[in-house]
Phi, psi and omega in degrees: 000314179295324177298317179293324177294318180295316179297320180295317177300317177298322177294318178300317183295313179299320179295319177298318177294320177300317178293324175299317179298312180298329180282347183080020182295330186282351177238004179264156179288168175279102191276152169087158178304303189293319184297315177299318180295318178299315185290313181297321178295317177297320177298321179298316179295318178300313184291327178294314180290319180295331178278001180091018180053063183285111173072202184292128177297328179292318178297319177298318181295322179293320177296322178294319184296320185290340175269319183227084189285059171228013177289131184227032181295123183105334174294320170250159170302162193274346195292324180295317181293323179294317180293319178297318178294318178298320178297320181289333174292325180283319184261268180191153174280087184214166178297314182299314180302313182297319181289324178297325178294323178294323177296324176300316181293321177297320179292323178296316179296323175295322178296323174299318177295317177305318182297311183287328179286319183300320181300332187251332187227004172097169189295312185296315179298322180296318179295319180297317179292325177295315177295321181295322178299313180301324185279350179305132183307318180292325176288323175301313182296321177294325181282342180273352183236147177277082183230163187273353191294323182291315179298315178299319184293322177299313179296320179297315181293321177298319177298320179300319180296321180286333173291324174299314178299324178294321177295331179281314189262329184073012184282144178295325181302315183291323176296319178297314181292327173301315181294320180296312181293324176297318179295318177298318177299319181290332177279356172269313184201148185297331184299339179291351173301343176299339178295342177297338182269349182300311179296329180296309179291328178298316178294317181296317183284330179267345180061031179262065183292343180292341177298334180299339179270355182269135177297326182297333180293329181267354183300318180303325179298320180292321179297315180298317178297321181291319184275326185261333183308308181304318180291313184294323178289316183292331182249027188303319181299317179289325178299313179294322181296321181291335181274355180282140353280133183288135176292157181237189181299326180296340181274350187296308182303316180294322180293324180302309183291315182300323181283335169295317178296324177297320175300320179293318182295334182304312184242359178089163186295313183301312182289328176296318177297319176295320179298322177294321177295317180296319179297316179295324180295326180281322181294317185272347178066037179298141182217149182231040176106149185296324181293332183271346186286153182255130180298146180241139179292173181300134181073012185301322182294324182289337180296330177292319178294318179292321176298317174297327180292321178296317178298317181294318181298316179297314183293312184295319182296313186275354179255329186243305185290319176219080188294109181204154185228127168194128186301327181297340178291349184249014182301327179298342181276348185301315180300324182290317180295322177289324175297316176296326178296318175296321176298325178293318176300317180298316181294315181294325177293321178290323176297318179296318180295321180288324182284324184249011173059041174288151179291322180226145176296133181281060184298315181298320177296320179293321179292319177296320177296319177297317180295322178294318178298320177297316182296322182281327187261318194251314190292139168197153177283122181279108182285147173240109189283151173260140183255000183079008180288329180300313178299321178298315181297317178299315181295320180295320179291327178292325182269004184296325182292330178277337181233090189290348183287177180277166175259130175258122178248137182222137179156202175299153180299331178292320178293315177303316180296320178302310183296319180297313183292321180295320180286322178298323181294331184260335183275072186290338178271356178054053182258339183268180178204147182230139171247135177266124180300327179293347181250336182252341175255346178212176181221138178196173177275179181306321181267010176088007180280164179058040182289138172207147178281142174265338177228137191260342184226160174301328179296315178297321176296321177299320177295322176300316180293328177291324185271338185270153180283059183248125177249350184211140176236135176244117183254130175286123178257000190264351182271125179285342181227076184292153178293159182306318181296327180294316180297317179296320177298313181299319177297319181294325181289312182291341177284345182233063182296337179284344180257317186247114182261128178279126182274146174297134184241157177291157183301321184277356185291137177265006185228162172238132182255134175243133175248143176287128181252353181224142182297142179293144182287339182273116177224132353287167179298144176282145179295146176247128183250138175260121183287111178242030186294331181286338184243320184248354183063028177198177176249157178245137179271129178289150182291144175290153182297138178076005180238103182282351182255352185275063180251077187257145171248145182208155171292140185217000000 
């Protein structure tokens, strides 16, 4: 049995890597705001440990941020970044390494699905469902990006399984493990707080109200408070900052419907319809004769109730308690939806056998039909596009010795994040530096609220460029509606063609690079401060050109 599980896990992992390759993930940039922040933060932790943990970790993080301003330690709980950094210490700090870890999490979630399906429907069906889970478009997308959702979902599903075991056995050990796994999931991402609702719905659906009188039932709450409390209390300011802008009551109706659609999008319409049939067959206890019934393992009936409880907890938390919508928040539900989908195939096959007097229910045919419908309607390889930023980062690092100043990048947050993460991944000596135009020419919160310009005219931006330690500017050309500071910067550059030379770019490049061709009139360079008042209650000074040690933070 363990051999089959190990081999199946290996198959799931290889399939996940194959889909990453087919999607182009190994040659694409780290896309999006969050992905770049997750990667740079993990690199920062990796480099801190690899350097022998020199001094205060907070000071090290501040120094890292002024060179690569996408460090977000504290904006999210720490466990994903710690695990990613540990993995890169074992393997290497590279794109391939980071993506292989995401493939591992996808394979682990598929292995969890394999486990619950195998106990009820056998080895072959379990392997098919595991492969199908890895191929789900939403799972593919999560595995192609360095994000915390897959890790959180694996821990949430594992916690759900131990809560089911607790309902079956009543053992303190199972309750304790549920609490530990729930705490770990919450230390990966805030959305895992939805697990607090799992026991509530579990008791309601199983009607085991006597558990409320058991001390073991309340043990997980104490475990979560003990393990997560210190972090959440100590980082309360950043936790609140990460939640801005907080949704309100007016967002609940829209979130309710949007999250129902998210559940459907997870596995597609055909499998969702089968899952609904399977759920109803378990709730109503439909039966078509003893010969057609399928044996169930010990506690088998309660696993359906616990699975339904997880679906309800995820939906209620993201629809009512914190109304927000994104399909990736529901990835932990995929094994349950597929399990209900198999139950739907089982029910329909038994109904067919009873209605048409077949000798045996055509379960295999029903499962094959469901798989075919999924392949035709839902499945597709989720592509991850390349923006040409990797080549730009390589070229900038090659020319860094000739141009000791920093690089100023301006554009959408996704483009800024791409360039920062690509350069941080390659600058292992931490010698280069990047300034984000959205932070030095303007000011806003993490989510872009409270935006204001720091310079009002192209002339003022030009004076900033003369005074700042900037030798290269990278402009995003792909945004149809650039922010005001970006437009001012572009005007300032084109107004001084004798100072800023536009470099020839590849056809697929989404950016334009400008190099300084004439020394700036301002000597010495004026210091550049990064406003960190929302997170650190102070500003950080960017390093002066040619000085790898001048990473000072100061009140400003």
